[in-house]
DRENPA-3360 file (N, C-alpha, C; in nm, 2 decimals, always signed):
BEGIN
1 = MKRAVVLL = +0.08/-0.12/+0.00/+0.00/+0.00/+0.00/+0.09/+0.13/+0.00 ~ +0.05/+0.22/-0.08/+0.13/+0.35/-0.09/+0.10/+0.43/+0.04 ~ +0.20/+0.50/+0.08/+0.19/+0.58/+0.20/+0.18/+0.72/+0.17 ~ +0.10/+0.80/+0.25/+0.08/+0.94/+0.23/+0.10/+1.01/+0.36 ~ +0.18/+1.12/+0.36/+0.19/+1.20/+0.47/+0.09/+1.32/+0.46 ~ +0.01/+1.33/+0.56/-0.10/+1.43/+0.56/-0.07/+1.53/+0.67 ~ -0.07/+1.66/+0.64/-0.06/+1.77/+0.74/-0.19/+1.79/+0.80 ~ -0.21/+1.76/+0.93/-0.34/+1.76/+1.00/-0.33/+1.86/+1.11;
9 = SGGLDSTI = -0.40/+1.97/+1.09/-0.41/+2.07/+1.20/-0.52/+2.04/+1.29 ~ -0.63/+1.97/+1.24/-0.75/+1.95/+1.32/-0.86/+2.04/+1.27 ~ -0.83/+2.12/+1.17/-0.93/+2.21/+1.11/-1.01/+2.15/+1.00 ~ -1.09/+2.22/+0.94/-1.18/+2.17/+0.84/-1.11/+2.11/+0.72 ~ -1.02/+2.20/+0.66/-0.95/+2.16/+0.54/-0.86/+2.04/+0.56 ~ -0.78/+2.04/+0.66/-0.69/+1.93/+0.68/-0.76/+1.80/+0.71 ~ -0.87/+1.80/+0.78/-0.94/+1.68/+0.82/-1.00/+1.62/+0.70 ~ -1.06/+1.70/+0.61/-1.12/+1.65/+0.49/-1.00/+1.59/+0.40;
17 = AMYLAKSK = -0.89/+1.66/+0.39/-0.78/+1.61/+0.32/-0.73/+1.47/+0.37 ~ -0.73/+1.45/+0.50/-0.69/+1.32/+0.56/-0.79/+1.21/+0.51 ~ -0.92/+1.24/+0.52/-1.02/+1.15/+0.48/-1.01/+1.12/+0.33 ~ -0.98/+1.22/+0.25/-0.96/+1.20/+0.10/-0.84/+1.11/+0.07 ~ -0.73/+1.13/+0.14/-0.61/+1.05/+0.12/-0.64/+0.90/+0.15 ~ -0.72/+0.88/+0.26/-0.75/+0.74/+0.30/-0.84/+0.68/+0.20 ~ -0.94/+0.76/+0.14/-1.03/+0.71/+0.04/-0.96/+0.67/-0.09 ~ -0.85/+0.73/-0.11/-0.77/+0.70/-0.23/-0.68/+0.58/-0.21;
25 = GFEVHALS = -0.69/+0.51/-0.10/-0.62/+0.39/-0.08/-0.48/+0.41/-0.01 ~ -0.45/+0.53/+0.03/-0.32/+0.55/+0.09/-0.32/+0.50/+0.24 ~ -0.20/+0.45/+0.28/-0.18/+0.43/+0.42/-0.14/+0.57/+0.48 ~ -0.22/+0.62/+0.57/-0.21/+0.76/+0.61/-0.12/+0.78/+0.73 ~ -0.02/+0.86/+0.72/+0.06/+0.91/+0.83/+0.04/+1.05/+0.85 ~ -0.03/+1.09/+0.96/-0.07/+1.23/+0.98/+0.03/+1.30/+1.07 ~ +0.06/+1.42/+1.03/+0.16/+1.50/+1.11/+0.08/+1.63/+1.16 ~ +0.09/+1.65/+1.29/+0.03/+1.77/+1.35/+0.15/+1.85/+1.42;
33 = FNYGQKHN = +0.13/+1.98/+1.44/+0.23/+2.05/+1.50/+0.18/+2.13/+1.62 ~ +0.25/+2.12/+1.73/+0.23/+2.21/+1.85/+0.33/+2.32/+1.83 ~ +0.29/+2.42/+1.76/+0.38/+2.53/+1.72/+0.37/+2.65/+1.81 ~ +0.31/+2.64/+1.93/+0.30/+2.75/+2.02/+0.18/+2.83/+2.00 ~ +0.08/+2.77/+1.94/-0.05/+2.84/+1.92/-0.12/+2.86/+2.06 ~ -0.20/+2.96/+2.07/-0.25/+3.01/+2.20/-0.36/+2.91/+2.26 ~ -0.40/+2.82/+2.18/-0.50/+2.71/+2.23/-0.47/+2.58/+2.17 ~ -0.52/+2.47/+2.23/-0.49/+2.34/+2.17/-0.62/+2.27/+2.12;
41 = KELEMAKT = -0.72/+2.35/+2.09/-0.85/+2.29/+2.05/-0.83/+2.21/+1.92 ~ -0.76/+2.27/+1.82/-0.74/+2.20/+1.69/-0.66/+2.07/+1.72 ~ -0.56/+2.07/+1.80/-0.48/+1.95/+1.82/-0.57/+1.84/+1.89 ~ -0.66/+1.88/+1.98/-0.75/+1.78/+2.04/-0.83/+1.72/+1.93 ~ -0.88/+1.80/+1.84/-0.97/+1.75/+1.73/-0.89/+1.66/+1.64 ~ -0.76/+1.70/+1.61/-0.68/+1.62/+1.52/-0.65/+1.48/+1.58 ~ -0.63/+1.47/+1.71/-0.60/+1.34/+1.78/-0.73/+1.26/+1.76 ~ -0.84/+1.32/+1.79/-0.97/+1.24/+1.78/-1.00/+1.19/+1.64;
49 = SAAILPVE = -0.99/+1.28/+1.54/-1.02/+1.24/+1.41/-0.93/+1.14/+1.35 ~ -0.80/+1.15/+1.39/-0.70/+1.05/+1.34/-0.73/+0.92/+1.40 ~ -0.77/+0.91/+1.52/-0.80/+0.79/+1.59/-0.92/+0.72/+1.53 ~ -1.02/+0.80/+1.50/-1.15/+0.75/+1.45/-1.14/+0.70/+1.31 ~ -1.06/+0.76/+1.22/-1.06/+0.72/+1.08/-1.03/+0.58/+1.06 ~ -0.93/+0.50/+1.10/-0.81/+0.55/+1.17/-0.70/+0.57/+1.07 ~ -0.59/+0.63/+1.12/-0.47/+0.65/+1.04/-0.37/+0.54/+1.09 ~ -0.27/+0.52/+1.01/-0.16/+0.43/+1.04/-0.08/+0.48/+1.16;
57 = KHIIIPLP = -0.05/+0.61/+1.15/+0.03/+0.68/+1.25/-0.01/+0.83/+1.26 ~ -0.01/+0.88/+1.38/-0.03/+1.02/+1.40/+0.07/+1.07/+1.49 ~ +0.15/+1.17/+1.45/+0.26/+1.23/+1.53/+0.23/+1.37/+1.55 ~ +0.24/+1.42/+1.67/+0.23/+1.56/+1.71/+0.37/+1.61/+1.74 ~ +0.42/+1.70/+1.66/+0.56/+1.75/+1.66/+0.57/+1.88/+1.74 ~ +0.65/+1.89/+1.84/+0.67/+2.02/+1.91/+0.76/+2.11/+1.83 ~ +0.71/+2.23/+1.80/+0.77/+2.32/+1.72/+0.75/+2.46/+1.77 ~ +0.83/+2.51/+1.86/+0.80/+2.64/+1.93/+0.82/+2.76/+1.86;
65 = MHVWGGSA = +0.73/+2.78/+1.76/+0.74/+2.91/+1.67/+0.70/+3.03/+1.75 ~ +0.64/+3.01/+1.87/+0.60/+3.12/+1.95/+0.72/+3.20/+2.01 ~ +0.84/+3.13/+2.01/+0.96/+3.19/+2.06/+0.99/+3.32/+1.99 ~ +0.97/+3.32/+1.86/+1.00/+3.44/+1.78/+0.87/+3.52/+1.75 ~ +0.76/+3.46/+1.77/+0.63/+3.53/+1.75/+0.60/+3.58/+1.61 ~ +0.55/+3.70/+1.60/+0.52/+3.76/+1.47/+0.38/+3.73/+1.42 ~ +0.30/+3.65/+1.49/+0.17/+3.62/+1.45/+0.07/+3.63/+1.58 ~ -0.05/+3.68/+1.55/-0.14/+3.68/+1.66/-0.18/+3.54/+1.71;
73 = LTDTSLVI = -0.16/+3.44/+1.64/-0.19/+3.30/+1.68/-0.09/+3.25/+1.78 ~ +0.03/+3.31/+1.78/+0.14/+3.26/+1.87/+0.20/+3.37/+1.97 ~ +0.18/+3.49/+1.94/+0.24/+3.60/+2.01/+0.14/+3.66/+2.11 ~ +0.17/+3.65/+2.23/+0.08/+3.71/+2.34/+0.07/+3.86/+2.34 ~ +0.16/+3.92/+2.27/+0.16/+4.07/+2.26/+0.07/+4.12/+2.15 ~ +0.02/+4.03/+2.07/-0.07/+4.06/+1.96/-0.21/+4.01/+1.98 ~ -0.31/+4.09/+1.95/-0.45/+4.05/+1.96/-0.51/+4.00/+1.83 ~ -0.58/+3.89/+1.83/-0.64/+3.84/+1.71/-0.75/+3.93/+1.67;
81 = EDGDINRT = -0.74/+3.98/+1.54/-0.84/+4.07/+1.49/-0.97/+4.01/+1.46 ~ -1.08/+4.09/+1.47/-1.21/+4.04/+1.42/-1.19/+4.02/+1.27 ~ -1.27/+3.93/+1.21/-1.25/+3.89/+1.07/-1.32/+3.99/+0.97 ~ -1.27/+3.98/+0.85/-1.33/+4.05/+0.74/-1.30/+3.97/+0.61 ~ -1.40/+3.90/+0.57/-1.38/+3.81/+0.45/-1.36/+3.88/+0.32 ~ -1.38/+4.01/+0.32/-1.36/+4.09/+0.20/-1.23/+4.17/+0.21 ~ -1.15/+4.14/+0.31/-1.02/+4.22/+0.33/-0.93/+4.20/+0.21 ~ -0.84/+4.29/+0.18/-0.74/+4.28/+0.08/-0.60/+4.27/+0.13;
89 = DIPNTYVP = -0.59/+4.30/+0.26/-0.46/+4.28/+0.32/-0.45/+4.15/+0.40 ~ -0.33/+4.11/+0.43/-0.31/+3.98/+0.50/-0.32/+4.01/+0.65 ~ -0.41/+3.93/+0.72/-0.43/+3.96/+0.86/-0.31/+3.92/+0.95 ~ -0.32/+3.97/+1.08/-0.21/+3.94/+1.17/-0.20/+3.80/+1.22 ~ -0.30/+3.71/+1.17/-0.30/+3.57/+1.21/-0.20/+3.49/+1.12 ~ -0.15/+3.55/+1.02/-0.05/+3.49/+0.93/+0.07/+3.45/+1.02 ~ +0.11/+3.32/+1.02/+0.23/+3.28/+1.09/+0.35/+3.27/+0.99 ~ +0.46/+3.35/+1.02/+0.56/+3.36/+0.92/+0.62/+3.22/+0.87;
97 = ARNMVFLS = +0.60/+3.20/+0.74/+0.65/+3.09/+0.67/+0.61/+2.95/+0.73 ~ +0.49/+2.95/+0.79/+0.45/+2.83/+0.86/+0.44/+2.71/+0.76 ~ +0.37/+2.72/+0.65/+0.36/+2.61/+0.56/+0.49/+2.57/+0.50 ~ +0.58/+2.66/+0.49/+0.72/+2.63/+0.44/+0.79/+2.53/+0.54 ~ +0.77/+2.57/+0.67/+0.83/+2.49/+0.77/+0.76/+2.35/+0.78 ~ +0.63/+2.35/+0.78/+0.56/+2.23/+0.79/+0.59/+2.13/+0.68 ~ +0.59/+2.19/+0.55/+0.62/+2.10/+0.44/+0.76/+2.05/+0.44 ~ +0.85/+2.13/+0.49/+0.99/+2.08/+0.50/+1.00/+1.96/+0.59;
105 = IAASYAES = +0.93/+1.97/+0.70/+0.93/+1.85/+0.80/+0.85/+1.74/+0.74 ~ +0.74/+1.76/+0.67/+0.67/+1.66/+0.60/+0.75/+1.58/+0.50 ~ +0.83/+1.66/+0.43/+0.92/+1.60/+0.33/+1.03/+1.51/+0.39 ~ +1.08/+1.55/+0.50/+1.18/+1.47/+0.58/+1.11/+1.34/+0.62 ~ +1.00/+1.35/+0.68/+0.93/+1.23/+0.73/+0.89/+1.14/+0.61 ~ +0.84/+1.20/+0.50/+0.80/+1.13/+0.38/+0.92/+1.05/+0.33 ~ +1.04/+1.11/+0.32/+1.15/+1.04/+0.27/+1.19/+0.92/+0.37 ~ +1.17/+0.94/+0.50/+1.21/+0.84/+0.59/+1.13/+0.72/+0.58;
113 = IESQDIFI = +1.00/+0.73/+0.54/+0.91/+0.62/+0.52/+0.89/+0.58/+0.38 ~ +0.97/+0.64/+0.29/+0.96/+0.62/+0.14/+0.82/+0.65/+0.09 ~ +0.77/+0.76/+0.13/+0.64/+0.80/+0.08/+0.67/+0.91/-0.03 ~ +0.60/+0.90/-0.14/+0.61/+1.00/-0.24/+0.49/+1.10/-0.25 ~ +0.41/+1.10/-0.15/+0.29/+1.18/-0.15/+0.27/+1.25/-0.02 ~ +0.25/+1.38/-0.03/+0.22/+1.47/+0.08/+0.09/+1.54/+0.05 ~ -0.01/+1.54/+0.15/-0.13/+1.61/+0.13/-0.14/+1.73/+0.23 ~ -0.18/+1.84/+0.17/-0.20/+1.96/+0.25/-0.33/+2.03/+0.20;
121 = GVSQLDYS = -0.41/+2.08/+0.30/-0.55/+2.12/+0.27/-0.56/+2.27/+0.24 ~ -0.46/+2.33/+0.16/-0.46/+2.47/+0.14/-0.56/+2.50/+0.02 ~ -0.61/+2.63/+0.02/-0.69/+2.68/-0.09/-0.66/+2.82/-0.11 ~ -0.67/+2.86/-0.24/-0.64/+3.00/-0.27/-0.77/+3.07/-0.32 ~ -0.88/+3.01/-0.28/-1.01/+3.08/-0.32/-1.07/+3.14/-0.19 ~ -1.12/+3.05/-0.10/-1.18/+3.10/+0.03/-1.07/+3.09/+0.14 ~ -0.99/+3.19/+0.15/-0.88/+3.19/+0.25/-0.85/+3.33/+0.29 ~ -0.75/+3.35/+0.38/-0.72/+3.48/+0.43/-0.61/+3.56/+0.36;
129 = GYVDCRED = -0.57/+3.51/+0.24/-0.47/+3.57/+0.17/-0.33/+3.53/+0.20 ~ -0.31/+3.43/+0.28/-0.18/+3.39/+0.32/-0.10/+3.35/+0.20 ~ +0.02/+3.40/+0.19/+0.11/+3.37/+0.07/+0.15/+3.23/+0.06 ~ +0.15/+3.16/+0.18/+0.20/+3.02/+0.17/+0.08/+2.92/+0.15 ~ -0.03/+2.97/+0.10/-0.15/+2.89/+0.07/-0.17/+2.90/-0.08 ~ -0.08/+2.96/-0.16/-0.10/+2.99/-0.30/-0.03/+2.88/-0.38 ~ -0.09/+2.86/-0.50/-0.04/+2.75/-0.59/+0.11/+2.77/-0.63 ~ +0.15/+2.90/-0.66/+0.29/+2.92/-0.70/+0.38/+2.88/-0.59;
137 = FIKAMENA = +0.35/+2.91/-0.46/+0.43/+2.86/-0.35/+0.44/+2.71/-0.35 ~ +0.33/+2.64/-0.36/+0.33/+2.50/-0.35/+0.42/+2.44/-0.46 ~ +0.41/+2.49/-0.58/+0.49/+2.44/-0.69/+0.63/+2.46/-0.66 ~ +0.67/+2.58/-0.61/+0.81/+2.61/-0.58/+0.86/+2.52/-0.47 ~ +0.77/+2.49/-0.37/+0.81/+2.41/-0.26/+0.83/+2.26/-0.30 ~ +0.74/+2.21/-0.39/+0.76/+2.08/-0.44/+0.89/+2.07/-0.52 ~ +0.92/+2.17/-0.60/+1.04/+2.16/-0.67/+1.17/+2.16/-0.58 ~ +1.16/+2.24/-0.47/+1.27/+2.24/-0.38/+1.29/+2.11/-0.31;
145 = INKGTVMA = +1.18/+2.05/-0.27/+1.18/+1.92/-0.21/+1.25/+1.81/-0.30 ~ +1.21/+1.82/-0.43/+1.27/+1.72/-0.52/+1.41/+1.75/-0.57 ~ +1.46/+1.87/-0.52/+1.60/+1.90/-0.55/+1.68/+1.87/-0.42 ~ +1.62/+1.84/-0.31/+1.69/+1.83/-0.18/+1.67/+1.70/-0.11 ~ +1.61/+1.60/-0.17/+1.59/+1.47/-0.11/+1.67/+1.36/-0.19 ~ +1.73/+1.27/-0.13/+1.81/+1.17/-0.19/+1.71/+1.08/-0.27 ~ +1.59/+1.06/-0.21/+1.49/+0.97/-0.28/+1.45/+1.03/-0.42 ~ +1.44/+1.16/-0.43/+1.41/+1.22/-0.56/+1.53/+1.23/-0.65;
153 = VEKNKLIK = +1.64/+1.28/-0.60/+1.76/+1.31/-0.68/+1.83/+1.18/-0.72 ~ +1.85/+1.09/-0.63/+1.93/+0.97/-0.66/+1.85/+0.85/-0.71 ~ +1.73/+0.84/-0.66/+1.64/+0.73/-0.69/+1.53/+0.76/-0.78 ~ +1.52/+0.88/-0.82/+1.41/+0.93/-0.92/+1.27/+0.90/-0.87 ~ +1.26/+0.90/-0.74/+1.12/+0.88/-0.68/+1.08/+1.02/-0.63 ~ +1.01/+1.09/-0.72/+0.97/+1.23/-0.69/+0.86/+1.23/-0.59 ~ +0.86/+1.34/-0.51/+0.76/+1.36/-0.41/+0.65/+1.46/-0.46 ~ +0.53/+1.42/-0.45/+0.42/+1.51/-0.50/+0.35/+1.57/-0.38;
161 = IHTPFINI = +0.33/+1.70/-0.39/+0.25/+1.77/-0.29/+0.11/+1.78/-0.34 ~ +0.01/+1.71/-0.28/-0.13/+1.71/-0.32/-0.20/+1.83/-0.26 ~ -0.26/+1.91/-0.34/-0.35/+2.02/-0.29/-0.49/+2.01/-0.35 ~ -0.57/+1.92/-0.30/-0.69/+1.89/-0.37/-0.79/+2.00/-0.36 ~ -0.77/+2.10/-0.27/-0.87/+2.21/-0.26/-0.82/+2.34/-0.31 ~ -0.70/+2.34/-0.37/-0.63/+2.47/-0.41/-0.72/+2.56/-0.49 ~ -0.81/+2.51/-0.57/-0.89/+2.59/-0.66/-1.04/+2.56/-0.65 ~ -1.08/+2.51/-0.53/-1.22/+2.49/-0.51/-1.26/+2.57/-0.39;
169 = TKAEEIKL = -1.39/+2.60/-0.37/-1.44/+2.67/-0.26/-1.46/+2.58/-0.14 ~ -1.47/+2.64/-0.02/-1.49/+2.57/+0.10/-1.62/+2.50/+0.10 ~ -1.72/+2.56/+0.03/-1.85/+2.49/+0.02/-1.84/+2.36/-0.05 ~ -1.76/+2.36/-0.16/-1.73/+2.24/-0.24/-1.66/+2.14/-0.15 ~ -1.56/+2.18/-0.07/-1.49/+2.10/+0.02/-1.59/+2.03/+0.12 ~ -1.68/+2.10/+0.17/-1.77/+2.05/+0.27/-1.86/+1.94/+0.20 ~ -1.90/+1.97/+0.08/-1.98/+1.86/+0.01/-1.90/+1.74/-0.01 ~ -1.77/+1.75/-0.04/-1.69/+1.63/-0.05/-1.67/+1.57/+0.08;
177 = GRELGVNF = -1.65/+1.64/+0.19/-1.64/+1.59/+0.32/-1.76/+1.51/+0.36 ~ -1.88/+1.55/+0.33/-2.00/+1.48/+0.36/-2.00/+1.34/+0.29 ~ -1.95/+1.34/+0.16/-1.95/+1.22/+0.09/-1.85/+1.12/+0.15 ~ -1.74/+1.18/+0.21/-1.64/+1.09/+0.27/-1.67/+1.05/+0.41 ~ -1.78/+1.11/+0.47/-1.82/+1.07/+0.60/-1.75/+1.14/+0.71 ~ -1.70/+1.26/+0.68/-1.63/+1.35/+0.78/-1.73/+1.39/+0.89 ~ -1.69/+1.38/+1.01/-1.77/+1.44/+1.12/-1.72/+1.58/+1.15 ~ -1.79/+1.68/+1.10/-1.74/+1.82/+1.11/-1.74/+1.87/+1.25;
185 = DLTWSCYR = -1.82/+1.80/+1.34/-1.82/+1.84/+1.48/-1.68/+1.81/+1.54 ~ -1.60/+1.73/+1.48/-1.47/+1.70/+1.53/-1.36/+1.78/+1.45 ~ -1.40/+1.89/+1.40/-1.30/+1.99/+1.34/-1.31/+2.12/+1.41 ~ -1.21/+2.19/+1.42/-1.21/+2.32/+1.49/-1.14/+2.43/+1.40 ~ -1.21/+2.54/+1.37/-1.15/+2.64/+1.29/-1.12/+2.77/+1.36 ~ -1.19/+2.80/+1.47/-1.18/+2.93/+1.54/-1.03/+2.96/+1.58 ~ -0.99/+3.08/+1.55/-0.85/+3.12/+1.60/-0.84/+3.14/+1.75 ~ -0.96/+3.17/+1.81/-0.95/+3.21/+1.95/-0.97/+3.10/+2.05;
193 = GGVSPCGK = -1.00/+2.98/+2.01/-1.02/+2.88/+2.11/-1.15/+2.90/+2.19 ~ -1.14/+2.87/+2.32/-1.26/+2.89/+2.40/-1.35/+2.76/+2.40 ~ -1.46/+2.77/+2.47/-1.56/+2.66/+2.48/-1.63/+2.64/+2.35 ~ -1.66/+2.75/+2.28/-1.73/+2.74/+2.15/-1.67/+2.85/+2.06 ~ -1.68/+2.83/+1.93/-1.62/+2.92/+1.83/-1.67/+3.06/+1.85 ~ -1.58/+3.16/+1.83/-1.62/+3.30/+1.85/-1.71/+3.35/+1.75 ~ -1.71/+3.30/+1.63/-1.80/+3.35/+1.52/-1.76/+3.48/+1.46 ~ -1.65/+3.53/+1.50/-1.61/+3.67/+1.46/-1.47/+3.67/+1.38;
201 = CDSCLLRD = -1.38/+3.57/+1.41/-1.25/+3.58/+1.34/-1.27/+3.54/+1.20 ~ -1.16/+3.56/+1.12/-1.16/+3.53/+0.98/-1.20/+3.38/+0.95 ~ -1.14/+3.30/+1.03/-1.16/+3.15/+1.01/-1.31/+3.11/+1.04 ~ -1.37/+3.17/+1.14/-1.51/+3.14/+1.17/-1.60/+3.19/+1.06 ~ -1.57/+3.31/+1.02/-1.66/+3.37/+0.91/-1.65/+3.29/+0.78 ~ -1.53/+3.25/+0.75/-1.52/+3.17/+0.62/-1.59/+3.04/+0.64 ~ -1.57/+2.98/+0.75/-1.64/+2.85/+0.78/-1.79/+2.86/+0.78 ~ -1.84/+2.96/+0.85/-1.99/+2.98/+0.85/-2.04/+3.00/+0.71;
209 = EAFRNAE = -1.98/+3.09/+0.63/-2.02/+3.12/+0.50/-2.02/+2.99/+0.41 ~ -1.92/+2.91/+0.43/-1.90/+2.79/+0.35/-2.02/+2.69/+0.38 ~ -2.05/+2.67/+0.51/-2.16/+2.58/+0.54/-2.29/+2.63/+0.49 ~ -2.31/+2.76/+0.49/-2.44/+2.82/+0.43/-2.44/+2.79/+0.28 ~ -2.33/+2.81/+0.21/-2.33/+2.79/+0.07/-2.33/+2.64/+0.03 ~ -2.30/+2.55/+0.12/-2.30/+2.41/+0.09/-2.44/+2.35/+0.10 ~ -2.54/+2.43/+0.15/-2.67/+2.37/+0.17/-2.74/+2.35/+0.04;
% end
């Protein structure tokens, strides 16, 4: 069975991506990151969803990106802004080069288990404008991985970064998730944590709109 490394945050996109990889017959190895985010709600959801699916292996990697801050998700000196899905600027919830770091680690793990497939649930349609969620970045990252791994360079076993949602809406994602049997109650999108979602941050607004459009 082919192995796939799936970046699993515990949010909507990554959870659907995990289910999709499993549905395609991959042996799923899920990677989550404790990168110093202000709450652990997503990680709790990731652990539960990975166990329920189930995946072959789920690893939570400590990665203290809060040490240098620079994002309202990790830096206690910054306040998470209320959302605006029509914004043209990039919000302060952007974590510097996060997906670059995550994909680098995913590539290392993929090579160690001889996997040629990495799944990441990024989209460049319904998103907050983050530069590391765009298709040109993913293509550049895939190229770099295949220039910097022995598996690709010496053995000609290229690694593919799968971005199944890169050019579809979140509403379309949700419809796919329903077909795959995803339990959306076991996903968390809110940037603020808490007992229940705040309903005001960018992620909450995008999620709520997507579920309305998926009806």
